[in-house]
TORPA-4810 file (N, C-alpha, C, O; in nm, 3 decimals):
<nodes>
NODE_1_5.335_4.673_-3.682_5.327_4.670_-3.538_5.422_4.561_-3.489_5.399_4.443_-3.515_X
NODE_2_5.526_4.599_-3.420_5.624_4.502_-3.371_5.621_4.502_-3.218_5.617_4.608_-3.155_X
NODE_3_5.624_4.385_-3.161_5.625_4.368_-3.017_5.755_4.300_-2.977_5.811_4.222_-3.054_X
NODE_4_5.803_4.330_-2.856_5.925_4.266_-2.810_5.909_4.115_-2.808_5.991_4.042_-2.865_X
NODE_5_5.807_4.070_-2.746_5.779_3.927_-2.738_5.654_3.900_-2.819_5.542_3.918_-2.771_X
NODE_6_5.673_3.857_-2.939_5.556_3.831_-3.022_5.558_3.688_-3.071_5.663_3.626_-3.087_X
NODE_7_5.441_3.639_-3.094_5.423_3.505_-3.148_5.368_3.520_-3.287_5.264_3.584_-3.308_X
NODE_8_5.434_3.461_-3.382_5.388_3.469_-3.521_5.307_3.344_-3.552_5.340_3.233_-3.510_X
NODE_9_5.199_3.366_-3.626_5.115_3.253_-3.662_5.049_3.277_-3.796_5.031_3.391_-3.839_X
NODE_10_5.013_3.171_-3.861_4.936_3.178_-3.984_4.791_3.153_-3.947_4.760_3.063_-3.870_X
NODE_11_4.705_3.233_-4.001_4.564_3.224_-3.964_4.481_3.206_-4.090_4.494_3.283_-4.185_X
NODE_12_4.396_3.106_-4.090_4.304_3.086_-4.202_4.172_3.152_-4.166_4.118_3.131_-4.057_X
NODE_13_4.122_3.232_-4.258_4.000_3.308_-4.234_3.906_3.286_-4.352_3.949_3.298_-4.467_X
NODE_14_3.778_3.256_-4.327_3.683_3.242_-4.437_3.673_3.372_-4.517_3.690_3.481_-4.462_X
NODE_15_3.646_3.360_-4.647_3.640_3.478_-4.735_3.545_3.586_-4.683_3.578_3.704_-4.685_X
NODE_16_3.428_3.546_-4.636_3.331_3.644_-4.587_3.384_3.724_-4.470_3.362_3.845_-4.461_X
NODE_17_3.455_3.657_-4.380_3.512_3.726_-4.265_3.627_3.817_-4.307_3.643_3.927_-4.255_X
NODE_18_3.706_3.770_-4.400_3.817_3.851_-4.451_3.764_3.980_-4.513_3.822_4.086_-4.495_X
NODE_19_3.654_3.970_-4.586_3.594_4.090_-4.648_3.546_4.187_-4.540_3.565_4.308_-4.553_X
NODE_20_3.485_4.133_-4.435_3.440_4.220_-4.325_3.559_4.290_-4.259_3.552_4.409_-4.226_X
NODE_21_3.667_4.215_-4.239_3.787_4.275_-4.180_3.844_4.384_-4.270_3.884_4.490_-4.221_X
NODE_22_3.847_4.360_-4.399_3.899_4.461_-4.493_3.813_4.587_-4.490_3.867_4.698_-4.490_X
NODE_23_3.683_4.571_-4.486_3.594_4.688_-4.477_3.620_4.764_-4.346_3.621_4.887_-4.344_X
NODE_24_3.640_4.690_-4.240_3.663_4.752_-4.110_3.795_4.829_-4.105_3.800_4.938_-4.050_X
NODE_25_3.901_4.772_-4.163_4.030_4.842_-4.157_4.028_4.968_-4.242_4.103_5.062_-4.215_X
NODE_26_3.943_4.971_-4.344_3.929_5.095_-4.422_3.867_5.206_-4.337_3.899_5.323_-4.354_X
NODE_27_3.776_5.167_-4.246_3.710_5.266_-4.159_3.799_5.308_-4.042_3.798_5.424_-4.002_X
NODE_28_3.875_5.213_-3.989_3.952_5.240_-3.866_4.096_5.281_-3.892_4.165_5.326_-3.801_X
NODE_29_4.141_5.267_-4.016_4.280_5.298_-4.052_4.380_5.216_-3.973_4.489_5.264_-3.939_X
NODE_30_4.344_5.092_-3.942_4.437_5.001_-3.877_4.491_4.905_-3.982_4.435_4.891_-4.091_X
NODE_31_4.600_4.840_-3.947_4.648_4.731_-4.032_4.557_4.611_-4.006_4.480_4.609_-3.910_X
NODE_32_4.567_4.511_-4.092_4.487_4.390_-4.073_4.521_4.325_-3.939_4.432_4.284_-3.865_X
NODE_33_4.650_4.318_-3.909_4.693_4.262_-3.780_4.639_4.346_-3.665_4.589_4.291_-3.567_X
NODE_34_4.648_4.478_-3.676_4.598_4.567_-3.571_4.449_4.549_-3.549_4.403_4.551_-3.435_X
NODE_35_4.375_4.533_-3.655_4.229_4.515_-3.645_4.195_4.383_-3.576_4.109_4.377_-3.488_X
NODE_36_4.265_4.277_-3.616_4.240_4.146_-3.555_4.277_4.150_-3.407_4.201_4.099_-3.324_X
NODE_37_4.392_4.209_-3.373_4.433_4.218_-3.232_4.335_4.301_-3.151_4.301_4.265_-3.038_X
NODE_38_4.290_4.413_-3.207_4.194_4.499_-3.137_4.065_4.422_-3.108_4.011_4.429_-2.998_X
NODE_39_4.017_4.351_-3.209_3.893_4.275_-3.191_3.911_4.162_-3.090_3.820_4.134_-3.012_X
NODE_40_4.025_4.097_-3.090_4.052_3.992_-2.991_4.055_4.050_-2.850_3.993_3.996_-2.758_X
NODE_41_4.127_4.161_-2.833_4.133_4.226_-2.701_3.994_4.264_-2.652_3.959_4.241_-2.536_X
NODE_42_3.914_4.323_-2.741_3.777_4.363_-2.704_3.693_4.243_-2.664_3.610_4.254_-2.573_X
NODE_43_3.713_4.130_-2.729_3.634_4.012_-2.694_3.666_3.966_-2.552_3.578_3.919_-2.480_X
NODE_44_3.794_3.978_-2.510_3.830_3.942_-2.374_3.774_4.043_-2.274_3.731_4.005_-2.165_X
NODE_45_3.775_4.171_-2.310_3.716_4.273_-2.223_3.567_4.249_-2.205_3.515_4.259_-2.094_X
NODE_46_3.498_4.217_-2.315_3.354_4.189_-2.308_3.327_4.066_-2.224_3.227_4.060_-2.152_X
NODE_47_3.415_3.967_-2.234_3.400_3.845_-2.155_3.405_3.877_-2.007_3.325_3.825_-1.929_X
NODE_48_3.499_3.962_-1.968_3.511_4.001_-1.827_3.386_4.077_-1.784_3.335_4.056_-1.673_X
NODE_49_3.336_4.165_-1.870_3.214_4.240_-1.838_3.096_4.145_-1.824_3.014_4.162_-1.734_X
NODE_50_3.087_4.046_-1.912_2.980_3.948_-1.903_2.987_3.872_-1.771_2.883_3.849_-1.708_X
NODE_51_3.107_3.835_-1.729_3.122_3.764_-1.602_3.081_3.853_-1.485_3.020_3.805_-1.389_X
NODE_52_3.116_3.982_-1.491_3.075_4.075_-1.386_2.923_4.087_-1.380_2.864_4.089_-1.273_X
NODE_53_2.861_4.094_-1.497_2.715_4.104_-1.505_2.650_3.979_-1.448_2.555_3.988_-1.370_X
NODE_54_2.701_3.863_-1.486_2.646_3.737_-1.436_2.664_3.728_-1.285_2.574_3.683_-1.214_X
NODE_55_2.779_3.770_-1.236_2.804_3.767_-1.092_2.705_3.857_-1.018_2.652_3.819_-0.914_X
NODE_56_2.682_3.976_-1.072_2.586_4.069_-1.010_2.446_4.010_-1.012_2.372_4.022_-0.914_X
NODE_57_2.408_3.946_-1.121_2.276_3.885_-1.131_2.261_3.770_-1.032_2.156_3.755_-0.969_X
NODE_58_2.367_3.689_-1.016_2.362_3.580_-0.920_2.348_3.633_-0.776_2.276_3.576_-0.695_X
NODE_59_2.418_3.741_-0.747_2.407_3.802_-0.614_2.265_3.851_-0.590_2.209_3.830_-0.482_X
NODE_60_2.206_3.916_-0.691_2.070_3.965_-0.679_1.971_3.850_-0.659_1.880_3.859_-0.577_X
NODE_61_1.989_3.740_-0.734_1.902_3.624_-0.720_1.917_3.560_-0.582_1.818_3.515_-0.523_X
NODE_62_2.039_3.555_-0.532_2.063_3.499_-0.398_1.992_3.583_-0.292_1.934_3.529_-0.197_X
NODE_63_1.996_3.715_-0.309_1.925_3.805_-0.215_1.775_3.783_-0.221_1.708_3.780_-0.118_X
NODE_64_1.722_3.767_-0.343_1.578_3.742_-0.359_1.540_3.609_-0.294_1.437_3.599_-0.227_X
NODE_65_1.623_3.506_-0.315_1.596_3.375_-0.257_1.595_3.383_-0.105_1.510_3.322_-0.039_X
NODE_66_1.689_3.458_-0.049_1.695_3.475_0.096_1.568_3.543_0.147_1.514_3.505_0.251_X
NODE_67_1.521_3.645_0.074_1.398_3.716_0.113_1.278_3.622_0.106_1.192_3.625_0.194_X
NODE_68_1.273_3.539_0.003_1.162_3.443_-0.010_1.165_3.343_0.104_1.061_3.308_0.160_X
NODE_69_1.285_3.295_0.139_1.298_3.200_0.250_1.252_3.263_0.381_1.186_3.198_0.462_X
NODE_70_1.288_3.390_0.402_1.245_3.459_0.523_1.093_3.477_0.524_1.028_3.461_0.628_X
NODE_71_1.037_3.510_0.407_0.893_3.527_0.396_0.822_3.394_0.423_0.719_3.391_0.489_X
NODE_72_0.879_3.285_0.371_0.821_3.154_0.392_0.823_3.118_0.540_0.728_3.060_0.592_X
NODE_73_0.932_3.151_0.609_0.941_3.126_0.752_0.834_3.204_0.827_0.771_3.153_0.919_X
NODE_74_0.814_3.330_0.785_0.711_3.412_0.847_0.573_3.352_0.823_0.490_3.347_0.913_X
NODE_75_0.548_3.307_0.699_0.419_3.247_0.666_0.398_3.118_0.746_0.288_3.092_0.794_X
NODE_76_0.503_3.040_0.759_0.493_2.917_0.836_0.459_2.948_0.981_0.378_2.879_1.043_X
NODE_77_0.519_3.052_1.035_0.491_3.094_1.172_0.346_3.139_1.186_0.279_3.106_1.284_X
NODE_78_0.298_3.215_1.087_0.159_3.262_1.089_0.062_3.145_1.075_-0.043_3.142_1.139_X
NODE_79_0.098_3.048_0.990_0.013_2.930_0.972_0.002_2.852_1.102_-0.106_2.805_1.138_X
NODE_80_0.114_2.837_1.173_0.111_2.767_1.301_0.021_2.839_1.402_-0.051_2.776_1.479_X
NODE_81_0.027_2.972_1.401_-0.060_3.050_1.491_-0.206_3.025_1.459_-0.288_3.008_1.549_X
NODE_82_-0.239_3.022_1.328_-0.378_2.996_1.287_-0.423_2.856_1.327_-0.535_2.838_1.375_X
NODE_83_-0.336_2.759_1.308_-0.370_2.622_1.346_-0.393_2.612_1.495_-0.489_2.548_1.540_X
NODE_84_-0.307_2.674_1.572_-0.323_2.672_1.718_-0.451_2.743_1.761_-0.522_2.697_1.850_X
NODE_85_-0.479_2.857_1.695_-0.601_2.931_1.728_-0.724_2.847_1.693_-0.820_2.842_1.770_X
NODE_86_-0.721_2.782_1.575_-0.833_2.699_1.534_-0.853_2.583_1.632_-0.966_2.549_1.668_X
NODE_87_-0.741_2.525_1.675_-0.748_2.413_1.770_-0.804_2.455_1.904_-0.862_2.373_1.976_X
NODE_88_-0.789_2.582_1.939_-0.839_2.632_2.068_-0.989_2.658_2.064_-1.052_2.674_2.169_X
NODE_89_-1.047_2.661_1.944_-1.192_2.684_1.932_-1.267_2.557_1.970_-1.217_2.446_1.955_X
NODE_90_-1.392_2.576_2.021_-1.474_2.457_2.047_-1.529_2.404_1.915_-1.520_2.471_1.812_X
NODE_91_-1.587_2.284_1.917_-1.632_2.219_1.794_-1.733_2.304_1.718_-1.729_2.310_1.595_X
NODE_92_-1.823_2.370_1.788_-1.925_2.454_1.724_-1.859_2.572_1.651_-1.898_2.606_1.539_X
NODE_93_-1.762_2.634_1.716_-1.690_2.747_1.655_-1.610_2.701_1.533_-1.604_2.772_1.432_X
NODE_94_-1.548_2.583_1.542_-1.473_2.529_1.429_-1.564_2.505_1.310_-1.528_2.538_1.197_X
NODE_95_-1.684_2.445_1.335_-1.779_2.419_1.226_-1.825_2.550_1.162_-1.836_2.558_1.040_X
NODE_96_-1.852_2.651_1.242_-1.897_2.781_1.191_-1.786_2.845_1.106_-1.813_2.900_0.999_X
NODE_97_-1.664_2.837_1.154_-1.552_2.894_1.080_-1.530_2.821_0.948_-1.503_2.884_0.846_X
NODE_98_-1.541_2.689_0.948_-1.526_2.610_0.826_-1.635_2.645_0.725_-1.608_2.657_0.605_X
NODE_99_-1.758_2.662_0.773_-1.868_2.698_0.684_-1.843_2.836_0.622_-1.871_2.858_0.504_X
NODE_100_-1.792_2.927_0.703_-1.761_3.061_0.654_-1.652_3.055_0.546_-1.663_3.121_0.443_X
NODE_101_-1.549_2.976_0.572_-1.439_2.962_0.474_-1.490_2.901_0.344_-1.451_2.944_0.236_X
NODE_102_-1.578_2.801_0.355_-1.634_2.738_0.234_-1.718_2.836_0.154_-1.717_2.834_0.031_X
NODE_103_-1.792_2.922_0.224_-1.874_3.020_0.151_-1.786_3.121_0.077_-1.822_3.166_-0.032_X
NODE_104_-1.672_3.157_0.136_-1.579_3.247_0.066_-1.514_3.178_-0.053_-1.488_3.241_-0.156_X
NODE_105_-1.487_3.048_-0.038_-1.421_2.973_-0.145_-1.511_2.960_-0.268_-1.462_2.951_-0.381_X
NODE_106_-1.642_2.960_-0.246_-1.738_2.947_-0.358_-1.749_3.076_-0.438_-1.790_3.073_-0.554_X
NODE_107_-1.714_3.189_-0.378_-1.731_3.320_-0.447_-1.626_3.344_-0.546_-1.626_3.449_-0.611_X
</nodes>
C-alpha cells in the first residue's frame, strides 16, 4: 500500500498483540500495515461516535435539569399559596389543620 504523502515509522508491538494482528490479517486478507491502518481509522471513527453520544446525553440531561427546575418553581409557587392560605386561617382553624396533618403523619 503506497500513499503519495506517507510517513514511515518503526513500531514496537508486544508479542501478544502481534499474534492477534497476524490472526486478524489471515481473516481479513489485509497486509499487516493495512490491518493496523484500518484499526487506527476505526478507533478515530469510534471516538467521534462516542463524542456524539456523550453530546446527546448531555443535551438530554440539560433538558431534564430544566424540567426539574421548572417543576421546582411550580412547587415553590404552590408552597407559597399553601403558606398564604394557612396564614389566612384563624388560630382555631390552624390548630385543627395541624392536628389533622399530625394524624396523617403517624399513619
